[in-house]
N, C-alpha and C positions, 0 to 999 in steps of 0.2 A: 459590448458589455460585458464585464467579467461573470463567468459562471458561476453560479452561487451550488450548495454542498446537495441545496434540495434539487436545483435544476438536473444536477447528475444523476439524482435518484429517480427523477420522474423521466431519465432515459433510458434506464434500469428497467423502469416499470414499464414502460411502452414496449420496449422489443421482448422481456422476458414473460411479462404479463399480459397484455395485453393483445400482443401478436402470438404469444405460445413459444416464444423461441429464445426457451431460457438457455441453452448452450449456444447462442448465437455468437460466435466471434466479435459481431460489433455491440452488444448488450452493454459494455462498461465505455465504449467509445466515448460518451461526454464526461463521463469521470477521467479517463485519460486526459479528457482536453483541459477539463478543470486544473488537473495536477500540472500539466504543462504552464499553464497561464501562472500558476501561483509559484512554481518556480522560477520564473521569469521575471517576475515582477520582485524577485528576493535575489535578480542579479546574476541568475544562469541563463543566460543568453542561452539559445540554441538548442534547448530540451523540445524532445520530440517524443511522440508517441509511436508505438509498434517496431520495437529495437531489436535486432537480432543482436546478443551480446556474446563475445566468445567466452568460454568457459573451460574448466580443467577437463572434461569426459568429453564435451561437445558445445557449440554454439548454441543458444535456445532464446525463445522470444521473451522479451520482457515487454510489459506495457508501456514504460515511461523511460527515458535514459537521457543521459547529460554525457556530452562530449566533449573534452577539451584537451587541445593537443594531441588530436588523434588517437586517444583512448576513452571509453566511456568509464567514467568518473564516480555515477550516479546511477542508481536503477532501482524502479518501484514496479511492483507486482501487485496486481488488482485481481480480487476476487469475489466471488457471490455464492451465500450458501443461501438457498431460497427451501429448499426442500430436503428431507431424510438426512436429518442433522445427525443421526447415530451414525451413518456410514458415510456422511461428509465430511464430517469435523476433523476426523482421526486421519483422513487422506490429506485435509486441507495442512495440518500440521505436519504431516510428511513433507507434502510438497513444499512447503516455506523453508524445511530443512536442506532437502537435497538440491531447490533452485540457488538458496544461497550459499551454500559451501560450493555447488559447480563453478559460480562465477566468481565466489572470493578465494577458490583456489589458484585462478587463473591470475586475479586482480585483487589480491588481499588488502590493498588500500581504497576499493570502490567502499561507496556508501550507499547501503541498501534499507528500502522499507516496504513494508506491507500495507495495503490497505484493504480491508474484508468487510462487508455490505451482508449482513444476517439478517435474515426474515424471522423476528422472534415470534411470528404466529405460528411459527412450525417448531418451536422449541418446548422439548419434551425433559422430564427428570430421568435421569441414569442412575438406575439403582446400583450400578458397577461402583460409578464413581461418585456417590452420595450429593450429586447437584445436578442443575440442568446442563444443557450440553453446550448452552451460550457461555455459561459461569465458566466451566471447563475448559472452552476456546481463551476466553479473557487471561484466565491463570495461566495456560501454556503459552499464549502470546507473550505474555508480562515477561515469563522465565527465559522465552527465545530471544528478546530484545534487550537492548542495552548494550549494544559491542561496543566495545571502547579500546583504544590502544592503550598501554602496551599488549593486552592480552589478544586480540584479534580472533575471538573464537570463533571456529570455522562452524558454518550453519546457523549463526544466529544474524539478527540484523539490528541495525542503529534504533530504529522506532519502527511504532505499529499505530493503525487506527482501526477497532472493531465498531462501526456502524452499525446500530440496531433500526432495522425497518419491520414497518406492518403492511404486508400487501393484500392482507385479507379482503380489503375493500378498496382500498387506493395508496398511490405512494406516498406513505407515512414515513417522513424521519424523526424516529424517536429518540433518539439519542446520539450523539457521536459528533454533532455539527460543529461542537465548539473545540473537539481536538484535532480538528486539523489545520488552523493555524499554526499551534504549537510543534506539530509534528514535520509540515514543511520547513519551519525556523528550524527544528534539530537538525533534518538534513543538509538543509543549506549550510548551516554552521560547520557542520561536519567537514563539508564540501570547501567549504572556504579555507579551512586550517590546513585540510591535506592537500590543496592548491592554491597556497596565498597570493598566487601570479594572475589568479584566473578572474575573479570575484573581487572588486574595489569594496571597501570597507565600508563605504556611503551609501552604496547600493541596500544594505543588509537594514531593514526595518528597526526602528528603534521597538524593544519590549514594551509593551504597555504598562503604566505605571500605578503598581497596585495601592 
């Protein structure tokens, strides 16, 4: 059966909180499997988890990738921010710009996306920025997303999801579940138009009628 966003959050909670392994490489394994499935049902056959993708400086690991005609055409990075938001949020913003720029220097046409899971229970107000760290992160992610041709701005991504959880008592997904479908739709749309022979149009789900 298909994995749901809540099940992906359950997998993170089990490893990061129940097992106390918040830095385990496998903590986002279920979320990666969810991404692979969502890409595949939209026509990206062969999407896979745990990819090493060439970059301008060096090859780096990405959580999810899709290859067409012998080259990575799409990459998704998964991050979790579960504590110490004041120290972690700035680092995650730097990570995004560095990872994106590295892979885009090698392959300017690659489609990139970011998914961040943030524990709102650890959120605090930043006097320096005049907002909470979660609001600051959402604002910065918005500024660094929306990469489109012909600008091809290096160090930005096509789309992102910021999903808020509360791990203080259980694996509660507070917000963000509704953001995943349009996120995958967006990435696949860009991959389709940049690689028109790779994905038949009929495999792209019709958008919901409002």
